[in-house]
Structures are given as structure tokens and as C-alpha cells.
All heavy atoms as an XYZ file, in Angstrom:
840
protein
N     -37.149    -47.990    -14.293
C     -38.511    -47.376    -14.308
C     -39.668    -48.448    -14.138
O     -40.715    -48.233    -13.862
C     -38.607    -46.723    -15.594
C     -38.047    -45.373    -15.545
S     -39.440    -44.301    -15.204
C     -38.734    -42.661    -15.444
N     -39.333    -49.693    -14.624
C     -40.218    -50.853    -14.571
C     -40.738    -51.113    -13.060
O     -41.858    -51.466    -12.832
C     -39.732    -52.194    -15.020
C     -39.717    -52.104    -16.742
C     -39.457    -53.506    -17.077
C     -39.789    -53.572    -18.648
N     -39.658    -54.926    -19.074
N     -39.868    -50.848    -12.134
C     -40.212    -51.110    -10.739
C     -41.089    -50.126    -10.124
O     -41.798    -50.429     -9.107
C     -38.975    -51.298     -9.900
C     -38.039    -52.396    -10.200
C     -36.832    -52.382     -9.349
C     -35.897    -53.564     -9.782
N     -34.800    -53.765     -8.937
N     -41.210    -48.938    -10.733
C     -42.083    -47.888    -10.094
C     -43.477    -48.146    -10.296
O     -44.277    -47.711     -9.417
C     -41.644    -46.510    -10.675
C     -40.307    -45.871    -10.384
C     -39.937    -44.657    -11.163
C     -40.141    -45.843     -8.889
N     -43.897    -48.699    -11.287
C     -45.367    -48.924    -11.560
C     -45.981    -47.865    -12.386
O     -45.517    -46.747    -12.406
N     -46.934    -48.221    -13.041
C     -47.691    -47.325    -14.096
C     -48.192    -46.145    -13.255
O     -48.244    -45.057    -13.761
C     -48.606    -48.115    -14.843
C     -49.406    -47.299    -16.020
C     -48.364    -46.827    -16.900
C     -50.377    -48.235    -16.606
N     -49.009    -46.450    -12.155
C     -49.625    -45.256    -11.505
C     -48.627    -44.296    -11.023
O     -49.002    -43.050    -11.076
C     -50.408    -46.003    -10.310
C     -51.285    -45.029     -9.704
C     -52.052    -45.791     -8.527
C     -53.100    -44.861     -7.828
N     -53.875    -45.580     -6.862
N     -47.526    -44.651    -10.391
C     -46.665    -43.736     -9.945
C     -45.854    -42.909    -11.053
O     -45.706    -41.786    -10.975
C     -45.433    -44.465     -9.152
C     -44.500    -43.682     -8.468
C     -45.162    -42.740     -7.453
C     -43.526    -44.475     -7.641
N     -45.633    -43.593    -12.239
C     -45.045    -42.906    -13.420
C     -46.020    -41.860    -13.925
O     -45.704    -40.728    -14.220
C     -44.741    -44.009    -14.430
C     -43.599    -44.823    -14.025
C     -44.391    -43.274    -15.773
C     -43.105    -45.944    -14.910
N     -47.297    -42.305    -13.973
C     -48.381    -41.197    -14.352
C     -48.404    -40.166    -13.520
O     -48.428    -38.913    -13.878
C     -49.673    -41.954    -14.517
C     -49.896    -42.813    -15.848
C     -51.254    -43.479    -15.762
C     -49.827    -42.014    -17.086
N     -48.458    -40.355    -12.187
C     -48.531    -39.245    -11.199
C     -47.229    -38.316    -11.267
O     -47.412    -37.137    -11.184
C     -48.553    -39.911     -9.808
C     -49.925    -40.414     -9.518
S     -51.188    -39.261     -9.386
C     -51.081    -38.766     -7.819
N     -45.972    -38.943    -11.460
C     -44.820    -38.109    -11.582
C     -44.941    -37.325    -12.825
O     -44.519    -36.056    -12.883
C     -43.604    -38.894    -11.467
C     -43.250    -39.426    -10.089
S     -41.959    -40.669     -9.996
C     -40.656    -39.807    -10.752
N     -45.329    -37.906    -14.002
C     -45.421    -37.210    -15.182
C     -46.431    -36.083    -15.181
O     -46.030    -34.941    -15.651
C     -45.800    -38.152    -16.335
O     -44.979    -39.153    -16.506
N     -47.596    -36.239    -14.581
C     -48.595    -35.244    -14.471
C     -47.990    -34.114    -13.552
O     -48.258    -32.824    -13.902
C     -49.868    -35.811    -13.899
C     -50.576    -36.572    -14.928
C     -50.738    -34.595    -13.461
C     -51.715    -37.515    -14.357
N     -47.342    -34.466    -12.527
C     -46.855    -33.404    -11.552
C     -45.663    -32.581    -12.285
O     -45.716    -31.380    -12.112
C     -46.216    -34.104    -10.367
C     -45.632    -33.183     -9.193
C     -46.673    -32.253     -8.592
C     -44.963    -33.988     -8.160
N     -44.889    -33.224    -12.992
C     -43.878    -32.575    -13.773
C     -44.294    -31.609    -14.768
O     -44.021    -30.451    -15.000
C     -42.906    -33.576    -14.445
C     -41.737    -33.086    -15.229
C     -40.800    -32.326    -14.443
C     -41.057    -34.173    -16.004
N     -45.447    -32.113    -15.498
C     -46.081    -31.301    -16.574
C     -46.746    -30.112    -15.990
O     -46.730    -28.989    -16.485
C     -47.145    -32.191    -17.451
C     -46.481    -33.117    -18.385
C     -47.497    -33.925    -19.023
C     -45.659    -32.357    -19.381
N     -47.488    -30.350    -14.867
C     -48.097    -29.145    -14.128
C     -47.058    -28.130    -13.571
O     -47.262    -26.947    -13.803
C     -49.052    -29.681    -13.020
C     -49.547    -28.509    -12.041
C     -50.240    -30.418    -13.589
N     -46.048    -28.661    -13.121
C     -44.924    -27.756    -12.527
C     -44.388    -26.928    -13.770
O     -44.088    -25.711    -13.580
C     -43.956    -28.551    -11.999
O     -44.382    -29.201    -10.715
N     -44.092    -27.629    -14.832
C     -43.438    -26.898    -15.927
C     -44.528    -25.910    -16.406
O     -44.096    -24.722    -16.873
C     -42.918    -27.864    -16.938
C     -42.575    -27.188    -18.322
C     -41.768    -28.645    -16.509
N     -45.656    -26.246    -16.726
C     -46.606    -25.330    -17.257
C     -46.941    -24.091    -16.265
O     -46.977    -22.916    -16.782
C     -47.957    -26.026    -17.610
O     -48.585    -26.404    -16.365
N     -46.892    -24.310    -14.916
C     -47.196    -23.214    -14.081
C     -45.872    -22.372    -14.056
O     -46.080    -21.107    -13.992
C     -47.448    -23.790    -12.613
C     -47.361    -22.497    -11.607
C     -48.819    -24.405    -12.639
N     -44.744    -22.904    -14.121
C     -43.492    -22.087    -14.157
C     -43.437    -21.227    -15.429
O     -43.123    -20.067    -15.431
C     -42.257    -23.092    -14.147
O     -42.306    -23.815    -12.820
C     -40.959    -22.147    -14.099
N     -43.749    -21.795    -16.597
C     -43.620    -21.083    -17.844
C     -44.755    -20.001    -17.856
O     -44.546    -18.829    -18.155
C     -43.882    -22.079    -18.983
C     -42.750    -22.944    -19.198
C     -44.268    -21.290    -20.349
C     -42.814    -24.002    -20.175
N     -45.970    -20.392    -17.352
C     -47.027    -19.398    -17.218
C     -46.655    -18.147    -16.401
O     -46.902    -16.955    -16.828
C     -48.368    -20.006    -16.682
O     -49.374    -19.045    -16.498
N     -46.139    -18.507    -15.226
C     -45.719    -17.486    -14.307
C     -44.662    -16.536    -14.966
O     -44.585    -15.277    -14.765
C     -45.166    -18.034    -12.994
C     -46.384    -18.422    -12.177
O     -47.474    -18.057    -12.271
N     -46.068    -19.291    -11.099
N     -43.609    -17.110    -15.609
C     -42.569    -16.417    -16.266
C     -43.204    -15.530    -17.304
O     -42.818    -14.350    -17.388
C     -41.499    -17.352    -16.877
C     -40.428    -16.593    -17.528
C     -39.416    -15.993    -16.961
C     -40.415    -16.599    -18.957
C     -38.474    -15.273    -17.504
C     -39.396    -16.030    -19.618
C     -38.334    -15.319    -18.925
O     -37.452    -14.650    -19.606
N     -44.004    -15.965    -18.203
C     -44.537    -15.125    -19.228
C     -45.471    -14.015    -18.686
O     -45.358    -12.872    -19.160
C     -45.413    -16.060    -20.093
C     -44.720    -17.082    -20.970
C     -45.770    -17.900    -21.730
C     -43.632    -16.331    -21.779
N     -46.185    -14.419    -17.650
C     -46.949    -13.311    -16.962
C     -46.160    -12.291    -16.361
O     -46.374    -11.029    -16.394
C     -47.828    -13.897    -15.724
O     -48.536    -12.914    -15.100
N     -44.953    -12.677    -15.712
C     -44.096    -11.737    -15.043
C     -43.400    -10.816    -16.191
O     -43.287     -9.592    -16.028
C     -42.967    -12.515    -14.482
C     -41.750    -11.606    -14.074
C     -41.760    -10.725    -12.953
C     -40.531    -11.575    -14.855
C     -40.680     -9.937    -12.572
C     -39.502    -10.891    -14.486
C     -39.508     -9.995    -13.360
O     -38.498     -9.277    -12.976
N     -43.102    -11.333    -17.387
C     -42.470    -10.596    -18.435
C     -43.507     -9.547    -19.024
O     -43.064     -8.433    -19.264
C     -42.013    -11.458    -19.602
C     -40.837    -12.423    -19.243
C     -39.596    -11.757    -18.954
N     -39.147    -11.130    -20.190
C     -38.017    -10.365    -20.286
N     -37.371    -10.211    -19.142
N     -37.667     -9.722    -21.267
N     -44.753    -10.070    -19.199
C     -45.726     -9.025    -19.567
C     -46.018     -7.952    -18.443
O     -46.272     -6.703    -18.947
C     -47.098     -9.762    -19.849
C     -47.092    -10.695    -21.100
O     -46.308    -10.377    -22.030
N     -47.914    -11.710    -21.088
N     -46.063     -8.231    -17.288
C     -46.289     -7.293    -16.241
C     -45.077     -6.360    -16.167
O     -45.322     -5.062    -16.080
C     -46.535     -7.907    -14.955
C     -46.871     -6.991    -13.901
C     -47.378     -7.609    -12.574
O     -47.144     -8.815    -12.351
N     -47.872     -6.857    -11.704
N     -43.860     -6.835    -16.344
C     -42.659     -5.939    -16.371
C     -42.694     -4.982    -17.461
O     -42.419     -3.744    -17.286
C     -41.354     -6.917    -16.518
C     -40.131     -6.167    -16.548
C     -38.888     -6.993    -16.639
O     -39.124     -7.988    -17.325
O     -37.875     -6.695    -16.129
N     -43.184     -5.410    -18.722
C     -43.193     -4.603    -19.876
C     -44.289     -3.450    -19.654
O     -44.026     -2.328    -19.970
C     -43.587     -5.540    -21.081
C     -43.687     -4.716    -22.420
C     -44.051     -5.745    -23.519
C     -44.731     -5.028    -24.586
N     -45.227     -6.000    -25.635
N     -45.477     -3.941    -19.180
C     -46.448     -2.938    -18.995
C     -46.088     -1.911    -17.945
O     -46.453     -0.767    -18.020
C     -47.794     -3.673    -18.445
C     -48.420     -4.486    -19.537
O     -48.043     -4.274    -20.744
O     -49.254     -5.436    -19.202
N     -45.339     -2.429    -16.842
C     -45.036     -1.351    -15.820
C     -43.951     -0.434    -16.391
O     -44.063      0.776    -16.079
C     -44.349     -2.204    -14.645
C     -43.919     -1.414    -13.506
C     -45.079     -0.658    -12.814
C     -43.348     -2.361    -12.432
N     -43.109     -0.872    -17.195
C     -42.018      0.019    -17.815
C     -42.800      1.030    -18.777
O     -42.469      2.127    -18.694
C     -41.060     -0.681    -18.607
C     -40.045     -1.513    -17.878
C     -39.009     -2.144    -18.819
C     -37.951     -2.994    -18.090
N     -37.131     -3.732    -18.966
N     -43.792      0.641    -19.498
C     -44.499      1.470    -20.333
C     -45.297      2.544    -19.460
O     -45.285      3.713    -19.885
C     -45.434      0.644    -21.203
O     -44.800     -0.316    -21.973
C     -46.330      1.562    -22.090
N     -45.770      2.084    -18.534
C     -46.611      2.991    -17.554
C     -45.701      4.028    -16.879
O     -46.126      5.310    -16.829
C     -47.359      2.157    -16.478
C     -48.208      3.060    -15.580
C     -48.945      2.335    -14.516
O     -48.875      1.096    -14.397
N     -49.687      3.028    -13.763
N     -44.619      3.594    -16.407
C     -43.701      4.539    -15.847
C     -43.126      5.579    -16.784
O     -43.080      6.761    -16.464
C     -42.484      3.685    -15.191
C     -42.886      2.986    -13.964
C     -41.235      4.574    -14.832
C     -41.912      1.935    -13.292
N     -42.822      5.183    -17.947
C     -42.370      6.090    -19.007
C     -43.474      7.043    -19.338
O     -43.177      8.236    -19.486
C     -41.864      5.266    -20.290
C     -40.568      4.520    -20.055
C     -40.332      3.748    -21.325
C     -39.457      5.489    -19.887
N     -44.683      6.598    -19.457
C     -45.708      7.475    -19.872
C     -45.892      8.542    -18.600
O     -46.177      9.712    -18.880
C     -47.051      6.569    -19.998
C     -48.255      7.342    -20.283
N     -48.372      8.217    -21.504
C     -49.338      7.667    -19.541
C     -49.511      8.824    -21.337
N     -50.182      8.597    -20.189
N     -45.999      8.127    -17.501
C     -46.207      8.901    -16.253
C     -45.045      9.856    -16.134
O     -45.215     11.092    -15.867
C     -46.243      8.155    -15.022
C     -47.630      7.380    -14.876
C     -48.671      8.104    -14.798
O     -48.807      9.216    -14.272
O     -49.812      7.581    -15.363
N     -43.769      9.577    -16.421
C     -42.675     10.433    -16.321
C     -42.841     11.465    -17.589
O     -42.573     12.666    -17.246
C     -41.318      9.654    -16.657
C     -40.976      9.046    -15.299
O     -41.355      9.271    -14.214
N     -40.006      7.975    -15.373
N     -43.226     11.082    -18.656
C     -43.356     12.032    -19.697
C     -44.489     13.063    -19.373
O     -44.301     14.226    -19.627
C     -43.906     11.339    -21.073
C     -42.721     10.577    -21.710
C     -43.202      9.905    -22.982
C     -42.025      9.154    -23.659
N     -42.456      8.476    -24.848
N     -45.594     12.625    -18.783
C     -46.623     13.656    -18.314
C     -46.049     14.446    -17.233
O     -46.300     15.676    -17.277
C     -47.845     12.907    -17.821
C     -48.651     12.014    -18.840
C     -49.747     11.275    -18.074
C     -49.143     12.945    -19.903
N     -45.248     13.910    -16.374
C     -44.845     14.784    -15.242
C     -43.659     15.923    -15.881
O     -43.886     17.024    -15.484
C     -44.004     13.933    -14.201
C     -43.464     14.753    -13.097
C     -44.444     15.531    -12.203
C     -42.551     13.802    -12.268
N     -42.964     15.475    -16.679
C     -41.971     16.359    -17.299
C     -42.653     17.449    -18.098
O     -42.337     18.599    -18.035
C     -40.864     15.553    -18.236
C     -40.125     16.474    -19.001
C     -40.084     14.700    -17.254
N     -43.687     17.049    -18.855
C     -44.529     17.966    -19.658
C     -45.174     19.015    -18.761
O     -45.208     20.229    -19.112
C     -45.559     17.307    -20.476
N     -45.770     18.567    -17.690
C     -46.406     19.495    -16.691
C     -45.357     20.363    -16.095
O     -45.699     21.658    -15.901
C     -47.213     18.693    -15.610
C     -48.350     18.021    -16.105
O     -48.849     18.322    -17.253
O     -48.905     17.089    -15.314
N     -44.315     19.910    -15.678
C     -43.218     20.719    -15.070
C     -42.596     21.729    -16.144
O     -42.479     22.902    -15.793
C     -42.122     19.937    -14.478
C     -42.633     19.183    -13.296
C     -43.117     19.996    -12.110
O     -42.479     20.915    -11.720
N     -44.167     19.550    -11.572
N     -42.521     21.353    -17.285
C     -42.066     22.306    -18.311
C     -43.053     23.421    -18.690
O     -42.751     24.527    -18.911
C     -41.747     21.420    -19.681
N     -44.356     23.013    -18.724
C     -45.288     24.091    -18.816
C     -45.368     25.055    -17.669
O     -45.547     26.214    -17.880
C     -46.760     23.465    -18.863
N     -45.159     24.559    -16.482
C     -45.071     25.498    -15.347
C     -43.881     26.415    -15.427
O     -43.860     27.629    -15.169
C     -45.067     24.662    -14.055
C     -46.323     23.932    -13.531
C     -46.062     23.031    -12.163
C     -47.398     25.008    -13.296
N     -42.659     25.850    -15.704
C     -41.565     26.697    -15.895
C     -41.687     27.652    -17.103
O     -41.283     28.805    -16.881
C     -40.248     25.842    -16.215
C     -39.077     26.631    -16.619
C     -39.900     24.963    -14.908
N     -42.331     27.262    -18.093
C     -42.577     28.170    -19.326
C     -43.420     29.313    -18.820
O     -43.241     30.531    -19.178
C     -43.167     27.357    -20.427
C     -43.387     28.222    -21.618
C     -44.005     27.497    -22.758
O     -44.380     26.270    -22.650
N     -43.951     28.004    -23.966
N     -44.512     29.001    -18.073
C     -45.554     29.912    -17.577
C     -44.675     30.954    -16.708
O     -45.007     32.150    -16.851
C     -46.643     29.322    -16.981
C     -47.640     30.301    -16.373
C     -48.768     29.626    -15.585
O     -48.834     28.426    -15.388
N     -49.743     30.426    -15.125
N     -43.887     30.521    -15.790
C     -43.233     31.174    -14.881
C     -42.223     32.226    -15.515
O     -42.199     33.390    -15.163
C     -42.531     30.333    -13.813
C     -41.661     31.126    -12.885
C     -42.132     31.760    -11.758
C     -40.295     31.233    -13.169
C     -41.285     32.433    -10.878
C     -39.378     32.003    -12.209
C     -39.996     32.509    -11.013
N     -41.517     31.743    -16.542
C     -40.596     32.560    -17.181
C     -41.385     33.582    -18.146
O     -40.954     34.720    -18.159
C     -39.616     31.681    -18.092
C     -38.758     30.948    -17.195
C     -38.785     32.567    -19.119
C     -37.802     29.916    -17.863
N     -42.476     33.152    -18.598
C     -43.251     34.101    -19.481
C     -43.792     35.319    -18.606
O     -43.744     36.412    -19.119
C     -44.441     33.345    -20.114
C     -45.269     34.222    -21.007
N     -44.870     34.733    -22.050
C     -46.489     34.718    -20.793
C     -45.763     35.558    -22.670
N     -46.825     35.430    -21.824
N     -44.189     34.993    -17.456
C     -44.751     36.062    -16.569
C     -43.449     37.043    -16.264
O     -43.720     38.216    -16.313
C     -45.165     35.469    -15.213
C     -46.506     34.686    -15.395
C     -46.977     34.061    -14.101
O     -46.197     34.088    -13.151
O     -48.009     33.358    -14.092
N     -42.289     36.484    -15.978
C     -41.247     37.322    -15.664
C     -40.775     38.163    -16.852
O     -40.565     39.270    -16.690
C     -40.023     36.553    -15.168
C     -40.316     35.687    -13.924
C     -41.012     36.457    -12.879
C     -41.527     35.664    -11.769
N     -42.513     36.094    -10.908
N     -40.804     37.611    -18.047
C     -40.461     38.300    -19.206
C     -41.477     39.384    -19.554
O     -41.123     40.485    -19.940
C     -40.353     37.247    -20.447
C     -40.438     38.036    -21.700
C     -39.065     36.544    -20.225
N     -42.733     39.068    -19.400
C     -43.764     40.149    -19.712
C     -43.628     41.197    -18.583
O     -43.783     42.428    -18.950
C     -45.138     39.506    -19.701
C     -45.421     38.507    -20.797
S     -45.032     39.038    -22.415
C     -46.193     40.413    -22.573
N     -43.387     41.052    -17.462
C     -43.070     42.055    -16.420
C     -41.949     42.776    -16.682
O     -42.052     44.117    -16.735
N     -40.858     42.271    -17.082
C     -39.675     43.027    -17.450
C     -39.842     43.804    -18.776
O     -39.479     45.026    -18.841
C     -38.417     42.047    -17.651
C     -37.925     41.450    -16.196
C     -36.863     40.528    -16.487
C     -37.400     42.518    -15.302
N     -40.654     43.240    -19.623
C     -40.966     43.984    -20.818
C     -41.768     45.163    -20.527
O     -41.484     46.312    -21.120
C     -41.668     43.049    -21.796
C     -41.914     43.742    -23.182
C     -42.700     42.730    -24.136
C     -43.132     43.350    -25.280
N     -43.860     42.427    -26.269
N     -42.663     45.125    -19.724
C     -43.556     46.169    -19.333
C     -42.645     47.308    -18.614
O     -42.807     48.518    -18.869
N     -41.719     46.895    -17.813
C     -40.899     47.840    -17.155
C     -39.995     48.539    -18.106
O     -39.741     49.710    -18.112
C     -40.032     47.075    -16.073
C     -40.961     46.667    -14.917
C     -38.965     47.984    -15.488
C     -40.251     45.770    -13.983
N     -39.409     47.888    -19.112
C     -38.650     48.347    -20.162
C     -39.301     49.358    -20.908
O     -38.808     50.416    -21.273
N     -40.648     49.114    -21.285
C     -41.386     50.150    -22.029
C     -41.535     51.270    -21.150
O     -41.534     52.487    -21.776
C     -42.767     49.421    -22.437
C     -42.581     48.342    -23.470
C     -43.755     47.598    -23.790
O     -44.886     47.909    -23.148
O     -43.731     46.691    -24.664
N     -41.882     51.131    -19.904
C     -41.953     52.310    -19.099
C     -40.716     53.212    -18.915
O     -40.722     54.441    -19.027
C     -42.378     51.928    -17.536
C     -43.775     51.404    -17.545
C     -44.607     52.335    -16.847
C     -46.032     51.671    -16.694
N     -47.135     52.542    -16.873
N     -39.551     52.534    -18.914
C     -38.279     53.231    -18.941
C     -38.032     54.042    -20.159
O     -37.566     55.145    -20.110
C     -37.070     52.228    -18.757
C     -36.708     51.889    -17.242
C     -36.748     50.469    -16.825
C     -36.584     52.847    -16.323
C     -36.355     50.239    -15.560
C     -36.321     52.566    -15.008
C     -36.131     51.272    -14.674
O     -35.868     50.920    -13.400
N     -38.466     53.362    -21.245
C     -38.243     54.030    -22.621
C     -39.181     55.232    -22.602
O     -38.759     56.209    -23.321
C     -38.549     53.151    -23.683
C     -37.602     52.107    -24.055
C     -37.858     51.158    -25.206
C     -36.963     50.056    -25.474
N     -37.300     49.079    -26.628
N     -40.398     55.128    -22.129
C     -41.219     56.226    -22.315
C     -40.994     57.251    -21.203
O     -41.604     58.350    -21.230
C     -42.783     55.742    -22.299
O     -43.036     55.258    -20.968
N     -40.251     57.003    -20.214
C     -39.875     57.906    -19.234
C     -41.044     58.363    -18.406
O     -41.216     59.552    -17.861
C     -38.985     59.126    -19.727
N     -42.017     57.312    -18.312
C     -43.217     57.712    -17.344
C     -42.990     57.535    -15.901
O     -43.865     57.546    -15.041
C     -44.488     56.942    -17.830
C     -45.121     57.442    -19.059
O     -44.718     58.529    -19.428
O     -45.884     56.650    -19.655
N     -41.728     56.967    -15.618
C     -41.397     56.803    -14.177
C     -41.049     57.889    -13.398
O     -40.229     58.777    -13.883
C     -40.354     55.597    -14.210
C     -40.713     54.301    -14.777
C     -39.571     53.368    -14.651
C     -41.858     53.689    -13.991
N     -41.470     57.982    -12.141
C     -41.002     59.150    -11.386
C     -39.544     59.057    -10.871
O     -39.319     58.720     -9.701
C     -42.075     59.226    -10.290
C     -42.463     57.670    -10.018
C     -42.288     57.041    -11.391
N     -38.614     59.182    -11.725
C     -37.206     59.110    -11.283
C     -36.513     60.315    -11.899
O     -36.601     60.596    -12.935
C     -36.570     57.713    -11.783
N     -35.647     60.945    -11.055
C     -34.902     62.027    -11.412
C     -33.503     61.837    -11.664
O     -32.742     62.554    -12.297
C     -35.071     63.290    -10.555
C     -36.536     63.563    -10.303
O     -37.303     63.657    -11.303
N     -37.031     63.875     -9.045
N     -32.935     60.714    -11.113
C     -31.564     60.526    -11.274
C     -31.345     59.004    -11.434
O     -32.278     58.190    -11.276
C     -30.834     60.961     -9.837
O     -31.273     59.988     -8.880
N     -30.113     58.695    -11.886
C     -29.717     57.155    -11.998
C     -29.957     56.441    -10.821
O     -30.364     55.288    -10.849
C     -28.387     57.302    -12.501
C     -28.034     58.571    -13.007
C     -28.971     59.382    -12.406
N     -29.759     56.992     -9.626
C     -29.983     56.280     -8.419
C     -31.390     56.001     -8.170
O     -31.766     55.009     -7.708
C     -29.353     57.052     -7.227
C     -29.422     56.292     -5.859
C     -28.555     55.136     -5.862
O     -27.596     55.009     -6.557
N     -29.024     54.085     -5.233
N     -32.288     56.898     -8.602
C     -33.715     56.775     -8.479
C     -34.206     55.469     -9.355
O     -34.946     54.720     -9.046
C     -34.522     57.916     -8.935
C     -34.394     59.111     -7.925
O     -34.041     58.774     -6.697
O     -34.668     60.273     -8.269
N     -33.595     55.424    -10.632
C     -33.792     54.426    -11.501
C     -33.368     52.999    -10.920
O     -34.096     52.049    -11.078
C     -33.156     54.489    -12.898
C     -33.924     55.408    -13.902
C     -33.480     56.685    -14.242
C     -35.168     55.027    -14.306
C     -34.089     57.424    -15.068
C     -35.940     55.815    -15.116
C     -35.290     57.047    -15.539
N     -32.195     53.055    -10.285
C     -31.724     51.856     -9.661
C     -32.581     51.365     -8.569
O     -32.956     50.146     -8.370
C     -30.204     52.013     -9.183
C     -29.319     52.196    -10.452
C     -29.782     50.815     -8.307
C     -27.899     52.539    -10.070
N     -32.967     52.238     -7.657
C     -33.893     51.925     -6.638
C     -35.253     51.545     -7.109
O     -35.808     50.527     -6.564
C     -34.147     53.123     -5.737
C     -32.898     53.503     -4.870
C     -33.067     54.743     -4.039
O     -34.105     55.235     -3.951
O     -31.991     55.230     -3.497
N     -35.752     52.115     -8.105
C     -36.979     51.724     -8.742
C     -36.898     50.295     -9.460
O     -37.784     49.485     -9.263
C     -37.437     52.730     -9.779
C     -38.987     52.687    -10.168
C     -39.818     52.749     -8.937
C     -39.218     53.910    -11.030
N     -35.718     50.070    -10.032
C     -35.511     48.693    -10.592
C     -35.392     47.612     -9.495
O     -36.039     46.554     -9.707
C     -34.175     48.752    -11.429
O     -34.128     49.605    -12.427
N     -34.862     47.958     -8.452
C     -34.778     46.987     -7.220
C     -36.353     46.716     -6.767
O     -36.572     45.457     -6.524
C     -33.998     47.662     -6.102
O     -33.963     46.777     -5.045
N     -37.098     47.771     -6.721
C     -38.502     47.563     -6.088
C     -39.267     46.607     -7.265
O     -39.921     45.618     -6.887
C     -39.162     48.727     -6.039
C     -38.690     49.645     -4.917
C     -40.684     48.624     -5.911
C     -39.147     51.116     -4.800
N     -39.069     46.902     -8.555
C     -39.645     46.159     -9.575
C     -39.140     44.660     -9.505
O     -39.965     43.715     -9.619
C     -39.401     46.633    -10.932
C     -40.269     47.836    -11.225
C     -39.768     48.927    -11.975
C     -41.627     47.805    -10.858
C     -40.542     49.960    -12.329
C     -42.417     49.032    -11.216
C     -41.821     50.086    -11.898
N     -37.796     44.425     -9.297
C     -37.232     43.137     -9.380
C     -37.816     42.368     -8.133
O     -38.118     41.197     -8.193
C     -35.684     43.176     -9.206
N     -37.981     43.071     -6.986
C     -38.519     42.396     -5.753
C     -39.994     42.071     -6.060
O     -40.411     40.945     -5.621
C     -38.395     43.339     -4.553
O     -36.994     43.563     -4.321
C     -38.946     42.630     -3.282
N     -40.648     42.970     -6.629
C     -42.073     42.662     -6.894
C     -42.269     41.577     -7.821
O     -43.228     40.692     -7.606
C     -42.753     43.961     -7.551
O     -42.554     45.108     -6.631
C     -44.285     43.845     -7.779
N     -41.465     41.574     -8.879
C     -41.728     40.462     -9.892
C     -40.948     39.254     -9.546
O     -41.013     38.332    -10.227
C     -41.096     41.008    -11.261
C     -41.932     42.124    -11.973
C     -41.138     42.735    -13.139
C     -43.355     41.613    -12.292
N     -40.197     39.326     -8.428
C     -39.470     38.127     -7.914
C     -38.477     37.773     -9.072
O     -38.276     36.550     -9.381
C     -40.288     36.943     -7.606
C     -39.585     35.738     -6.955
O     -38.479     36.114     -6.239
N     -40.103     34.670     -6.974
N     -37.709     38.608     -9.532
C     -36.613     38.463    -10.542
C     -35.250     38.646    -10.038
O     -34.568     39.457    -10.573
C     -36.961     39.302    -11.835
O     -36.991     40.779    -11.362
C     -38.285     38.958    -12.477
N     -34.935     38.007     -9.000
C     -33.599     38.059     -8.369
C     -32.454     37.735     -9.389
O     -31.436     38.248     -9.198
N     -32.770     36.851    -10.269
C     -31.671     36.449    -11.169
C     -31.572     37.373    -12.395
O     -30.741     37.086    -13.263
C     -31.962     34.993    -11.468
O     -33.030     34.732    -12.237
N     -32.508     38.200    -12.520
C     -32.567     39.180    -13.780
C     -31.922     40.575    -13.275
O     -31.824     40.813    -12.251
C     -34.007     39.283    -14.185
O     -34.586     38.062    -14.471
N     -31.499     41.098    -14.427
C     -30.910     42.419    -14.108
C     -31.413     43.439    -15.146
O     -31.624     42.962    -16.337
C     -29.444     42.376    -14.062
C     -28.659     42.071    -15.211
C     -28.266     42.831    -16.207
C     -28.491     40.599    -15.570
C     -27.719     42.408    -17.341
C     -27.843     40.120    -16.682
C     -27.444     41.102    -17.621
N     -31.367     44.751    -14.965
C     -31.681     45.613    -15.836
C     -30.513     46.548    -15.961
O     -29.937     47.096    -15.025
C     -32.902     46.359    -15.345
C     -34.065     45.509    -15.207
C     -33.267     47.663    -16.164
C     -35.258     46.174    -14.524
N     -30.160     46.905    -17.135
C     -29.009     47.645    -17.423
C     -29.451     49.031    -17.995
O     -30.319     49.052    -18.812
N     -28.795     50.152    -17.543
C     -29.064     51.513    -18.147
C     -27.918     51.840    -19.220
O     -26.793     51.750    -18.809
C     -29.224     52.495    -17.121
C     -30.288     52.182    -16.115
C     -30.125     53.328    -14.939
C     -31.634     52.293    -16.819
N     -28.254     52.340    -20.306
C     -27.210     52.802    -21.170
C     -26.924     54.335    -21.068
O     -27.989     55.117    -20.893
C     -27.682     52.520    -22.643
C     -27.627     50.940    -22.849
C     -27.890     50.630    -24.300
O     -28.175     51.506    -25.252
O     -28.110     49.551    -24.584
């Protein structure tokens, strides 16, 4: 080290310190940004899931209310149907109207 000279040793020391400090600073910044990005992604996913759940709940509620109304009409016999086949055809019309292809109506 004595042969390098004081000026060269100082320059190498400063260069090493600056390199180490920039590396540590970049690493810490990267870790903070990674943490913030994870938090933001989780928050956005929670909002998306909550919105989709609300839409599904609203869709199902509409179908349930429609089917409930049809059930009440069947109970009160206000529907123009004279035979079980008429009830089945009318149920098919209601199911198509309410878009309840996965629902079914049973007659006792």
C-alpha cells in the first residue's frame, strides 16, 4: 500500500465508499418499493373482489326476487294456466325472461 501513494488511496477509498453507499441505498429503495407494490396489489385485489362479489350478490338477489314473485303468483293461482303443461310452459317463459336457466321450479 505504501507504493500507491496517499492521493490514490484516498481516491480508491472514496470510490469504494460511494459505491457501497449507492448499492445500499438502491437495495433499501428496492425493498421499500417492493413492499409498497405488494400492499397496493393486495388492496386493489380486495377492491376488485369486493366489487365482483357485490355484482354477483345483486344478480342473485334479482333472480331470487323474480322467482319469489313467480312463486307467490303460483300460490295465489292468478296465472292463466289450466293444466300442468300450461304451468310448465309458463315456467319456461318466466325462466327465459328472468334468465334463470340454472334454476328450476317444482310443482307438488
